[in-house]
C-alpha positions as a Python dict, from the first residue, in 0.01 Angstrom:
ca = {
    (1, 'X'): (0, 0, 0),
    (2, 'X'): (-30, -339, 237),
    (3, 'X'): (116, -643, 91),
    (4, 'X'): (-27, -942, 209),
    (5, 'X'): (159, -1275, 138),
    (6, 'X'): (53, -1639, 178),
    (7, 'X'): (339, -1852, 235),
    (8, 'X'): (290, -2227, 104),
    (9, 'X'): (24, -2134, -113),
    (10, 'X'): (149, -2327, -400),
    (11, 'X'): (212, -2624, -204),
    (12, 'X'): (-133, -2650, -109),
    (13, 'X'): (-229, -2588, -438),
    (14, 'X'): (-7, -2868, -541),
    (15, 'X'): (-191, -3093, -278),
    (16, 'X'): (-534, -3004, -361),
    (17, 'X'): (-482, -3090, -729),
    (18, 'X'): (-309, -3425, -599),
    (19, 'X'): (-623, -3460, -414),
    (20, 'X'): (-858, -3386, -741),
    (21, 'X'): (-620, -3642, -930),
    (22, 'X'): (-687, -3901, -653),
    (23, 'X'): (-1023, -3842, -552),
    (24, 'X'): (-1192, -4112, -774),
    (25, 'X'): (-910, -4400, -680),
    (26, 'X'): (-982, -4299, -276),
    (27, 'X'): (-1350, -4321, -337),
    (28, 'X'): (-1347, -4681, -468),
    (29, 'X'): (-1109, -4788, -206),
    (30, 'X'): (-1386, -4663, 56),
    (31, 'X'): (-1674, -4838, -150),
    (32, 'X'): (-1501, -5140, -147),
    (33, 'X'): (-1386, -5160, 190),
    (34, 'X'): (-1760, -5096, 284),
    (35, 'X'): (-1883, -5357, 43),
    (36, 'X'): (-1636, -5610, 214),
    (37, 'X'): (-1767, -5560, 529),
    (38, 'X'): (-2119, -5613, 445),
    (39, 'X'): (-2058, -5909, 192),
    (40, 'X'): (-1844, -6078, 509),
    (41, 'X'): (-2190, -6076, 705),
    (42, 'X'): (-2407, -6197, 387),
    (43, 'X'): (-2147, -6467, 346),
    (44, 'X'): (-2211, -6570, 754),
    (45, 'X'): (-2541, -6568, 709),
    (46, 'X'): (-2520, -6794, 412),
    (47, 'X'): (-2314, -7030, 588),
    (48, 'X'): (-2550, -7045, 887),
    (49, 'X'): (-2826, -7154, 679),
    (50, 'X'): (-2994, -7490, 731),
    (51, 'X'): (-2965, -7698, 451),
    (52, 'X'): (-3067, -8065, 393),
    (53, 'X'): (-2945, -8346, 174),
    (54, 'X'): (-3036, -8299, -166),
    (55, 'X'): (-3253, -8622, -170),
    (56, 'X'): (-3476, -8467, 100),
    (57, 'X'): (-3522, -8178, -149),
    (58, 'X'): (-3643, -8420, -424),
    (59, 'X'): (-3879, -8598, -189),
    (60, 'X'): (-4025, -8258, -46),
    (61, 'X'): (-4058, -8161, -448),
    (62, 'X'): (-4246, -8465, -541),
    (63, 'X'): (-4456, -8441, -219),
    (64, 'X'): (-4553, -8088, -236),
    (65, 'X'): (-4405, -7975, 58),
    (66, 'X'): (-4222, -7645, 146),
    (67, 'X'): (-3919, -7670, -51),
    (68, 'X'): (-3613, -7683, 192),
    (69, 'X'): (-3257, -7551, 78),
    (70, 'X'): (-3053, -7848, -34),
    (71, 'X'): (-2700, -7881, 46),
    (72, 'X'): (-2625, -7842, -335),
    (73, 'X'): (-2819, -7503, -350),
    (74, 'X'): (-2637, -7371, -50),
    (75, 'X'): (-2302, -7455, -188),
    (76, 'X'): (-2410, -7272, -526),
    (77, 'X'): (-2502, -6971, -314),
    (78, 'X'): (-2151, -6962, -150),
    (79, 'X'): (-1953, -7000, -455),
    (80, 'X'): (-2204, -6766, -644),
    (81, 'X'): (-2164, -6452, -427),
    (82, 'X'): (-1969, -6186, -469),
    (83, 'X'): (-1897, -5815, -534),
    (84, 'X'): (-1924, -5681, -876),
    (85, 'X'): (-1669, -5477, -1042),
    (86, 'X'): (-1707, -5062, -968),
    (87, 'X'): (-1961, -4891, -1148),
    (88, 'X'): (-2017, -4527, -1214),
    (89, 'X'): (-2382, -4416, -1258),
    (90, 'X'): (-2366, -4015, -1316),
    (91, 'X'): (-2108, -3987, -1110),
    (92, 'X'): (-2183, -4209, -842),
    (93, 'X'): (-1937, -4477, -806),
    (94, 'X'): (-2120, -4845, -659),
    (95, 'X'): (-2071, -5185, -645),
    (96, 'X'): (-2328, -5436, -618),
    (97, 'X'): (-2347, -5761, -429),
    (98, 'X'): (-2510, -6071, -583),
    (99, 'X'): (-2512, -6405, -721),
    (100, 'X'): (-2389, -6535, -1029),
    (101, 'X'): (-2381, -6844, -1203),
    (102, 'X'): (-2525, -7197, -1148),
    (103, 'X'): (-2537, -7463, -887),
    (104, 'X'): (-2497, -7850, -940),
    (105, 'X'): (-2852, -7904, -929),
    (106, 'X'): (-2953, -8002, -1292),
    (107, 'X'): (-3339, -8044, -1374),
    (108, 'X'): (-3559, -8042, -1654),
    (109, 'X'): (-3647, -7671, -1652),
    (110, 'X'): (-3270, -7580, -1559),
    (111, 'X'): (-3025, -7828, -1741),
    (112, 'X'): (-2711, -7627, -1652),
    (113, 'X'): (-2824, -7589, -1297),
    (114, 'X'): (-3026, -7385, -1082),
    (115, 'X'): (-2946, -7006, -1126),
    (116, 'X'): (-2800, -6861, -792),
    (117, 'X'): (-2941, -6547, -805),
    (118, 'X'): (-3306, -6735, -808),
    (119, 'X'): (-3241, -6962, -520),
    (120, 'X'): (-3146, -6659, -321),
    (121, 'X'): (-3403, -6437, -421),
    (122, 'X'): (-3673, -6765, -316),
    (123, 'X'): (-3491, -6765, 8),
    (124, 'X'): (-3486, -6396, 70),
    (125, 'X'): (-3875, -6317, -24),
    (126, 'X'): (-4045, -6673, 17),
    (127, 'X'): (-4204, -6826, -302),
    (128, 'X'): (-4543, -7033, -388),
    (129, 'X'): (-4339, -7336, -248),
    (130, 'X'): (-4087, -7218, -4),
    (131, 'X'): (-4141, -6985, 299),
    (132, 'X'): (-3907, -6681, 346),
    (133, 'X'): (-3614, -6702, 504),
    (134, 'X'): (-3412, -6375, 472),
    (135, 'X'): (-3019, -6362, 496),
    (136, 'X'): (-2935, -6067, 291),
    (137, 'X'): (-3132, -5792, 434),
    (138, 'X'): (-3059, -5875, 801),
    (139, 'X'): (-2691, -5829, 711),
    (140, 'X'): (-2734, -5539, 539),
    (141, 'X'): (-2922, -5384, 862),
    (142, 'X'): (-2655, -5543, 1102),
    (143, 'X'): (-2360, -5381, 942),
    (144, 'X'): (-2482, -5076, 740),
    (145, 'X'): (-2346, -4835, 1017),
    (146, 'X'): (-1995, -5022, 1030),
    (147, 'X'): (-1946, -4983, 666),
    (148, 'X'): (-2039, -4626, 655),
    (149, 'X'): (-1793, -4555, 933),
    (150, 'X'): (-1529, -4755, 774),
    (151, 'X'): (-1561, -4573, 456),
    (152, 'X'): (-1555, -4236, 621),
    (153, 'X'): (-1241, -4320, 818),
    (154, 'X'): (-1062, -4467, 487),
    (155, 'X'): (-1155, -4081, 308),
    (156, 'X'): (-1042, -3922, 594),
    (157, 'X'): (-696, -4099, 622),
    (158, 'X'): (-636, -4101, 251),
    (159, 'X'): (-693, -3708, 222),
    (160, 'X'): (-495, -3634, 510),
    (161, 'X'): (-172, -3844, 378),
    (162, 'X'): (-232, -3601, 81),
    (163, 'X'): (-271, -3276, 289),
    (164, 'X'): (-4, -3312, 525),
}
């Protein structure tokens, strides 16, 4: 009878086991890195949005003109933008980029301040009183490939560290 030996099989099995245990952490690291690239582009687009003094926003509102982005609303977008904690939906890890909280523009309708998510949505899609000024979708389109490449690179590097 012939005998076949697989030298190092125990070591290989150990590495595969380690990879299995650390797989989720590796995936999370990659997802956050990809999200950070897109988030940086969104932040840059927020910073590039033209804004007017708050008084001009009130004048536009009182005259039924197209609503401009005010400095206070822009600051609210800058301060309220972020990356959510890691989510897991049916084994698919994800994070969301979005807007939280309120800006400091208090009105009768919004006594706590205007919701940043509503301001972002009205800029992105337009509204009955404001023209469309997308800033999220262009950032995502521009950086999607770089984010995917970064995520793949991180996964490959982390697997190589475990398997060597």
